[in-house]
N, C-alpha and C positions, 0 to 999 in steps of 0.2 A: 555432550554433543560436540562433535568437531566438524567444522566446515573448512578445514584445511584443504586447499586446492580447489575449492568451489568458488564459483563466480555468481554474485547476486546483483540484480538490478532492483533498485528501490526508488520508485517515484514518490515525490513528496518528501524526499529525504531531508530537506531543510526545515520542515515543520517540527513541532515538539514531539509528536509521535514518531515521525520519520527519523529524527535524530536518535531516539531511543532504539529503534529497530536497527539502524546502521551500527550503533555502538554494540548491540548484542551480537550481530553477525560478525563484525570485525573482531570482537573479543574472542569469538570461537574460531577465528582463523580464516574467515572468508575474505575474498576480494569483493569490494562493494562499489558499484557504479551507479552514480546518481545523475539523472538529467535535471537541470534546474533552470529557473527563470530569474533568480536573484541570488546574491551571495551572502546575505546577512546570517541566515540560519546555518549555512555551511561553514562560515568562519567560526561560529559558536561551536559547531560540532568538532571541527579540527582542533579547537582549543582544549577539548576534553579527551583527546586521543593521545596515546603514546606514539613515539616515532615509528614503530613497526606497524601500528594500525594506520597511521596517516599515510604510510607508503602504499597501503592496500586500498585506500580510498581514492576513487577516480571520479571526477565530475566533468560535465560538459554541458553547455547551454542547449536546452531543448524544451519546448512546450509539451507537457505530457499528454495533452489532448489533440496535438497536431500529428496526424498519422505519418506524414512525410518526415517530420523532424524526429519522431521517435524511431522510425525505421532507420534513418541515418545514424542515430545514436546507437542503436543496437548493432548495426553493421560495424560501427567503430569498436564496440565492445568485442565483437567476434573477431575482428581483424587483430586486435591487441591480445585478447585472452583465449580466443578459439572455442569458447563455450559460454552458455548461460545456463546455470543449474537452477537458479531461484529467481522468481519475479515476485516482488511485493508491491502491490498497487496501494500506496498510502496517500496519494494526493487527494485533496478534497477541500470542501468548504461548506459553510452553513449560511442559510438565509431564512428568516422567518417570513410569515405571511400566509393568509388563507387563500382559497381559490379566487375569490372575488377581487382581492387586493394585490395579487401577484401578477405583474405584467408578463407578457410572453417573453420579453427579453430576459427577465430573471429566470423563467423556466428554462430557457435555452442555456443560460449560464450555469445553472445548477446541474442540468443534465450533462453538459459538456465537462464540467469540472469533476463531477462525482461518478458518472457512468461512462460517458464516451471515453474518458481517459483510461478506464479499465479495459474497455473493448480494444482500444488502440494498443495498450501495453501487451495484452494477451495475444493479439494478432501478430505483434512484432516478434515475440519470442517463441511462439508455438512451433514454427517450422524447425528451428534448431533443436528444440526439446523432443519433437517427434523423431527427428533423425537420430538423436542420441538414445532414444528409448528411456529417457529419464528427465524428470523435471518436477519442480514444486512451484505452484502459483498460490499466493495468499492475497486475498482482496480484503480491504477494510470497508466494512459496511457500518451499521449503527444499531445499537440495542434499542434506540428510541423509536425505530420504525417497525418494531415487532412487539405487539401489534401496532398498527399505524396510529399516530396521535395527531390531533389537530394543531393548527397554528404554524406549521412549517411544511406545507404540502409539497412544494417542488423538491425540497430536500428529501422528504419522505419517499416520494416516488422514485427519485434517483437512487437512493440507497437501497430501497426494496428491489430495484432493478439489478443492483450489484449482487444481491443474494440470489435472485433467479438466474442471472448469468452464470454465477458460480456453480449452481446446481446443474444447469444445462450443459456447461462445458465439461464438468466432471463426468457426465454421461458420455459425451462425445469422445473423450480420451480414455475411457475406462479400459483397463487391460493393456495400456500402452506405456506404462511406467511413469505416468504423469498424474499428480494429484492436484486438485483445485479445491480450495477451502476459503471460507469467509470468516473473519473475526468481527464480532459486533461489540465494540466498546460501549459502556455506559458513559456518563459524563466524566471526562478526563480532567485530571488536575493539571491544567496548563496555564501559562501566563495569560493567554487570551481569554480563557474561561473565567479566571479569577477577576480579570478586568471587566468582563461583561456581566458578571454576577457577583458583585462585591459583598453582598449581604447573604449569600447562599450558605447553607450548611454543607461544608465540604467533607463531612465524615464519610459519606457514601461514595465519594468520587474515586475513580480508579486511577492509579498512577500509570503514566506512559510506559514505565519500565515493566509493569505487570502485563500490560497488553503486548509489549515487545517480547516478553517471555513466551506467551502463547504463540505469537507469530514465529518465533525461533523454533519452537517444537514442530509446528506444522511444516516448516521449511526443511526439516531434518530427515535423514534416512529413517529414523525411528518412527516417523509418522506415515510410513509408506502404505499402511492399511487404512488411512483416514482420507476420504475424498468426498466432496459434496456436502461437507458439514458447514453449518452456520453456528459458530460458537460464541455465546454471549460472555462478556467479561465484565 
């Protein structure tokens, strides 16, 4: 799969999964643009890239859940690169808690981080994709919410919303050259998960590179016949 000449926007590109996705797309020749709120993960990403790949990685500050900030970020991408071929919505976060113990502020945080950020990203890139008659949108949901499990209800509702949004948007753009799919990772082998679950059996955990491989396929021309899918990994 070659992404030479293609431009991808990856939200959450500084996270463990986001870094793997960026590396996968950059290795295949894409130009990758990342809105970010902090630089720690991005510096780690840059450190694992060759010179040619670093030259095709472009970052700018923007809150992925802020509609005005993301619109300005995408406008900057279009001014510089004149296209957006791929959007990967990989920003997100987890919080535990049942209905009774989860305050409304935490509901709002989970919905904004995991669902509203996806809405904002899709709204920002959709006009240029529709005008071009081509585009790939890949949203990161979670295997843990299908079927819903107890103990992290706000996260569950937000990620389930990502799946429903993916399926609905796929219908809205059907026949217009744009595909919209969701990837549902299981527990990923990340530094954060290792720290949070030090005694866990990691034999069934999925690597971020494996998830990034599925994302890369769905973002490619080869996946043009796949849309509205929710793929567990």
